[in-house]
N, CA, C and O atoms as CSV, one atom per row, in Angstrom:
chain,resi,resn,atom,element,x,y,z
A,1,MET,N,N,4.220,-67.167,-2.399
A,1,MET,CA,C,2.945,-67.064,-1.731
A,1,MET,C,C,3.157,-66.218,-0.475
A,1,MET,O,O,4.188,-66.319,0.190
A,2,THR,N,N,2.193,-65.406,-0.172
A,2,THR,CA,C,2.324,-64.482,0.945
A,2,THR,C,C,1.977,-65.238,2.268
A,2,THR,O,O,1.352,-66.299,2.267
A,3,ARG,N,N,2.415,-64.634,3.361
A,3,ARG,CA,C,2.155,-65.222,4.656
A,3,ARG,C,C,0.666,-65.323,4.936
A,3,ARG,O,O,0.200,-66.305,5.514
A,4,VAL,N,N,-0.078,-64.305,4.522
A,4,VAL,CA,C,-1.510,-64.341,4.730
A,4,VAL,C,C,-2.154,-65.495,3.989
A,4,VAL,O,O,-3.010,-66.185,4.543
A,5,ALA,N,N,-1.760,-65.715,2.759
A,5,ALA,CA,C,-2.284,-66.842,1.982
A,5,ALA,C,C,-1.976,-68.160,2.640
A,5,ALA,O,O,-2.842,-69.033,2.706
A,6,LEU,N,N,-0.777,-68.327,3.124
A,6,LEU,CA,C,-0.388,-69.569,3.802
A,6,LEU,C,C,-1.189,-69.747,5.109
A,6,LEU,O,O,-1.570,-70.866,5.452
A,7,LEU,N,N,-1.435,-68.675,5.813
A,7,LEU,CA,C,-2.244,-68.791,7.074
A,7,LEU,C,C,-3.697,-69.161,6.738
A,7,LEU,O,O,-4.325,-69.918,7.479
A,8,GLU,N,N,-4.232,-68.636,5.634
A,8,GLU,CA,C,-5.569,-69.011,5.205
A,8,GLU,C,C,-5.675,-70.472,4.859
A,8,GLU,O,O,-6.658,-71.126,5.206
A,9,ARG,N,N,-4.650,-71.006,4.161
A,9,ARG,CA,C,-4.636,-72.471,3.866
A,9,ARG,C,C,-4.547,-73.250,5.135
A,9,ARG,O,O,-5.202,-74.284,5.261
A,10,LEU,N,N,-3.762,-72.802,6.089
A,10,LEU,CA,C,-3.613,-73.489,7.366
A,10,LEU,C,C,-4.949,-73.487,8.151
A,10,LEU,O,O,-5.319,-74.468,8.796
A,11,LYS,N,N,-5.631,-72.368,8.065
A,11,LYS,CA,C,-6.938,-72.231,8.701
A,11,LYS,C,C,-7.927,-73.224,8.134
A,11,LYS,O,O,-8.700,-73.832,8.875
A,12,GLU,N,N,-7.908,-73.393,6.813
A,12,GLU,CA,C,-8.793,-74.403,6.170
A,12,GLU,C,C,-8.404,-75.804,6.579
A,12,GLU,O,O,-9.276,-76.644,6.797
A,13,LEU,N,N,-7.157,-76.069,6.684
A,13,LEU,CA,C,-6.711,-77.407,7.099
A,13,LEU,C,C,-7.102,-77.730,8.511
A,13,LEU,O,O,-7.387,-78.884,8.835
A,14,GLN,N,N,-7.121,-76.685,9.391
A,14,GLN,CA,C,-7.481,-76.898,10.804
A,14,GLN,C,C,-8.877,-77.410,10.912
A,14,GLN,O,O,-9.193,-78.110,11.874
A,15,GLN,N,N,-9.733,-77.097,9.973
A,15,GLN,CA,C,-11.150,-77.517,10.015
A,15,GLN,C,C,-11.332,-78.984,9.591
A,15,GLN,O,O,-12.400,-79.547,9.831
A,16,MET,N,N,-10.349,-79.607,8.984
A,16,MET,CA,C,-10.468,-80.965,8.516
A,16,MET,C,C,-10.443,-81.949,9.685
A,16,MET,O,O,-9.813,-81.697,10.711
A,17,PRO,N,N,-11.141,-83.074,9.512
A,17,PRO,CA,C,-11.211,-84.051,10.647
A,17,PRO,C,C,-9.860,-84.484,11.195
A,17,PRO,O,O,-9.724,-84.707,12.398
A,18,LYS,N,N,-8.876,-84.604,10.341
A,18,LYS,CA,C,-7.558,-85.012,10.800
A,18,LYS,C,C,-6.947,-84.087,11.831
A,18,LYS,O,O,-6.209,-84.533,12.710
A,19,PHE,N,N,-7.249,-82.799,11.731
A,19,PHE,CA,C,-6.625,-81.813,12.604
A,19,PHE,C,C,-7.557,-81.137,13.581
A,19,PHE,O,O,-7.124,-80.212,14.267
A,20,GLN,N,N,-8.811,-81.540,13.689
A,20,GLN,CA,C,-9.787,-80.897,14.603
A,20,GLN,C,C,-9.344,-80.924,16.020
A,20,GLN,O,O,-9.573,-79.963,16.754
A,21,ASN,N,N,-8.715,-81.990,16.439
A,21,ASN,CA,C,-8.300,-82.095,17.873
A,21,ASN,C,C,-6.841,-81.737,18.084
A,21,ASN,O,O,-6.278,-82.015,19.143
A,22,ARG,N,N,-6.231,-81.126,17.094
A,22,ARG,CA,C,-4.780,-80.709,17.212
A,22,ARG,C,C,-4.703,-79.256,16.829
A,22,ARG,O,O,-5.488,-78.781,16.008
A,23,ASP,N,N,-3.765,-78.546,17.416
A,23,ASP,CA,C,-3.509,-77.149,17.116
A,23,ASP,C,C,-2.352,-77.057,16.144
A,23,ASP,O,O,-1.194,-77.199,16.537
A,24,ILE,N,N,-2.649,-76.825,14.897
A,24,ILE,CA,C,-1.598,-76.741,13.888
A,24,ILE,C,C,-1.309,-75.284,13.488
A,24,ILE,O,O,-0.489,-75.034,12.605
A,25,ARG,N,N,-1.980,-74.330,14.138
A,25,ARG,CA,C,-1.893,-72.926,13.769
A,25,ARG,C,C,-1.071,-72.064,14.663
A,25,ARG,O,O,-0.431,-71.132,14.175
A,26,THR,N,N,-1.045,-72.321,15.972
A,26,THR,CA,C,-0.383,-71.472,16.962
A,26,THR,C,C,1.093,-71.323,16.652
A,26,THR,O,O,1.645,-70.225,16.711
A,27,ILE,N,N,1.737,-72.456,16.316
A,27,ILE,CA,C,3.198,-72.426,16.032
A,27,ILE,C,C,3.567,-71.535,14.875
A,27,ILE,O,O,4.722,-71.123,14.769
A,28,SER,N,N,2.633,-71.222,14.006
A,28,SER,CA,C,2.930,-70.425,12.843
A,28,SER,C,C,3.400,-68.989,13.153
A,28,SER,O,O,4.043,-68.348,12.322
A,29,ALA,N,N,3.073,-68.497,14.351
A,29,ALA,CA,C,3.452,-67.174,14.761
A,29,ALA,C,C,5.028,-67.078,14.854
A,29,ALA,O,O,5.613,-66.013,14.655
A,30,MET,N,N,5.651,-68.203,15.154
A,30,MET,CA,C,7.143,-68.147,15.355
A,30,MET,C,C,7.909,-68.636,14.135
A,30,MET,O,O,9.139,-68.686,14.144
A,31,MET,N,N,7.184,-68.993,13.093
A,31,MET,CA,C,7.900,-69.594,11.908
A,31,MET,C,C,8.245,-68.531,10.880
A,31,MET,O,O,7.521,-67.553,10.699
A,32,SER,N,N,9.381,-68.751,10.207
A,32,SER,CA,C,9.639,-67.911,9.081
A,32,SER,C,C,8.706,-68.305,7.978
A,32,SER,O,O,8.044,-69.338,8.074
A,33,ILE,N,N,8.628,-67.499,6.908
A,33,ILE,CA,C,7.725,-67.821,5.801
A,33,ILE,C,C,8.066,-69.104,5.134
A,33,ILE,O,O,7.179,-69.841,4.704
A,34,GLU,N,N,9.344,-69.392,5.037
A,34,GLU,CA,C,9.822,-70.639,4.412
A,34,GLU,C,C,9.351,-71.857,5.297
A,34,GLU,O,O,8.853,-72.849,4.766
A,35,ALA,N,N,9.511,-71.761,6.574
A,35,ALA,CA,C,9.120,-72.848,7.486
A,35,ALA,C,C,7.583,-72.942,7.493
A,35,ALA,O,O,7.056,-74.051,7.589
A,36,LEU,N,N,6.877,-71.872,7.400
A,36,LEU,CA,C,5.403,-71.916,7.358
A,36,LEU,C,C,4.947,-72.584,6.054
A,36,LEU,O,O,3.996,-73.365,6.071
A,37,ALA,N,N,5.585,-72.301,4.962
A,37,ALA,CA,C,5.231,-72.934,3.692
A,37,ALA,C,C,5.440,-74.435,3.789
A,37,ALA,O,O,4.609,-75.202,3.303
A,38,LYS,N,N,6.509,-74.862,4.393
A,38,LYS,CA,C,6.797,-76.288,4.556
A,38,LYS,C,C,5.769,-76.957,5.501
A,38,LYS,O,O,5.310,-78.073,5.256
A,39,HIS,N,N,5.440,-76.266,6.541
A,39,HIS,CA,C,4.440,-76.740,7.488
A,39,HIS,C,C,3.087,-76.984,6.824
A,39,HIS,O,O,2.443,-78.010,7.046
A,40,VAL,N,N,2.669,-76.010,5.997
A,40,VAL,CA,C,1.408,-76.100,5.282
A,40,VAL,C,C,1.496,-77.302,4.291
A,40,VAL,O,O,0.551,-78.081,4.166
A,41,GLU,N,N,2.618,-77.426,3.616
A,41,GLU,CA,C,2.796,-78.524,2.665
A,41,GLU,C,C,2.675,-79.875,3.384
A,41,GLU,O,O,1.991,-80.773,2.893
A,42,VAL,N,N,3.307,-80.019,4.497
A,42,VAL,CA,C,3.291,-81.302,5.274
A,42,VAL,C,C,1.872,-81.539,5.738
A,42,VAL,O,O,1.396,-82.670,5.648
A,43,CYS,N,N,1.192,-80.563,6.217
A,43,CYS,CA,C,-0.190,-80.719,6.737
A,43,CYS,C,C,-1.127,-81.102,5.595
A,43,CYS,O,O,-1.990,-81.964,5.761
A,44,GLU,N,N,-0.967,-80.485,4.475
A,44,GLU,CA,C,-1.766,-80.818,3.312
A,44,GLU,C,C,-1.545,-82.249,2.880
A,44,GLU,O,O,-2.500,-82.951,2.547
A,45,ALA,N,N,-0.316,-82.687,2.881
A,45,ALA,CA,C,0.009,-84.083,2.495
A,45,ALA,C,C,-0.658,-85.009,3.499
A,45,ALA,O,O,-1.249,-86.009,3.090
A,46,ALA,N,N,-0.593,-84.729,4.769
A,46,ALA,CA,C,-1.209,-85.585,5.788
A,46,ALA,C,C,-2.682,-85.617,5.621
A,46,ALA,O,O,-3.287,-86.684,5.724
A,47,ALA,N,N,-3.285,-84.505,5.368
A,47,ALA,CA,C,-4.732,-84.384,5.225
A,47,ALA,C,C,-5.182,-85.141,3.947
A,47,ALA,O,O,-6.232,-85.784,3.940
A,48,GLY,N,N,-4.382,-85.053,2.884
A,48,GLY,CA,C,-4.649,-85.774,1.676
A,48,GLY,C,C,-4.591,-87.290,1.828
A,48,GLY,O,O,-5.391,-88.032,1.258
A,49,ALA,N,N,-3.626,-87.709,2.610
A,49,ALA,CA,C,-3.471,-89.134,2.905
A,49,ALA,C,C,-4.649,-89.664,3.721
A,49,ALA,O,O,-5.154,-90.755,3.458
A,50,SER,N,N,-5.073,-88.898,4.692
A,50,SER,CA,C,-6.202,-89.342,5.510
A,50,SER,C,C,-7.514,-89.339,4.727
A,50,SER,O,O,-8.360,-90.209,4.932
A,51,SER,N,N,-7.686,-88.379,3.841
A,51,SER,CA,C,-8.937,-88.341,3.082
A,51,SER,C,C,-8.995,-89.492,2.088
A,51,SER,O,O,-10.059,-90.055,1.832
A,52,ARG,N,N,-7.802,-89.843,1.514
A,52,ARG,CA,C,-7.777,-91.003,0.587
A,52,ARG,C,C,-8.048,-92.283,1.412
A,52,ARG,O,O,-8.764,-93.161,0.930
A,53,GLU,N,N,-7.527,-92.411,2.576
A,53,GLU,CA,C,-7.751,-93.603,3.434
A,53,GLU,C,C,-9.248,-93.728,3.764
A,53,GLU,O,O,-9.802,-94.827,3.753
A,54,ALA,N,N,-9.885,-92.602,4.054
A,54,ALA,CA,C,-11.324,-92.586,4.449
A,54,ALA,C,C,-12.169,-92.995,3.231
A,54,ALA,O,O,-13.158,-93.715,3.367
A,55,SER,N,N,-11.764,-92.524,2.037
A,55,SER,CA,C,-12.570,-92.843,0.835
A,55,SER,C,C,-12.396,-94.326,0.450
A,55,SER,O,O,-13.265,-94.872,-0.229
A,56,ASN,N,N,-11.318,-94.984,0.854
A,56,ASN,CA,C,-11.109,-96.396,0.530
A,56,ASN,C,C,-11.860,-97.283,1.499
A,56,ASN,O,O,-12.073,-98.459,1.203
A,57,ALA,N,N,-12.274,-96.760,2.657
A,57,ALA,CA,C,-12.924,-97.586,3.704
A,57,ALA,C,C,-14.381,-97.838,3.377
A,57,ALA,O,O,-15.078,-98.508,4.139
C-alpha cells in the first residue's frame, strides 16, 4: 500500500468519535512506511473495538 493510501485511511480514522479529540495524524510525518502501516492497523483495531462497544450499549 502506498503512503498516500495509508494517510487517506488515517484521515478517515481521525473523523471517528474515538479519535476526534486526539491527533493521530501529525506523527505520521516522521514515520517510515512500515511504521505508518502499523499505526493505521492499530488505530483501525481501536476504532473497531470502540464501534463494537457502542453497538452493544
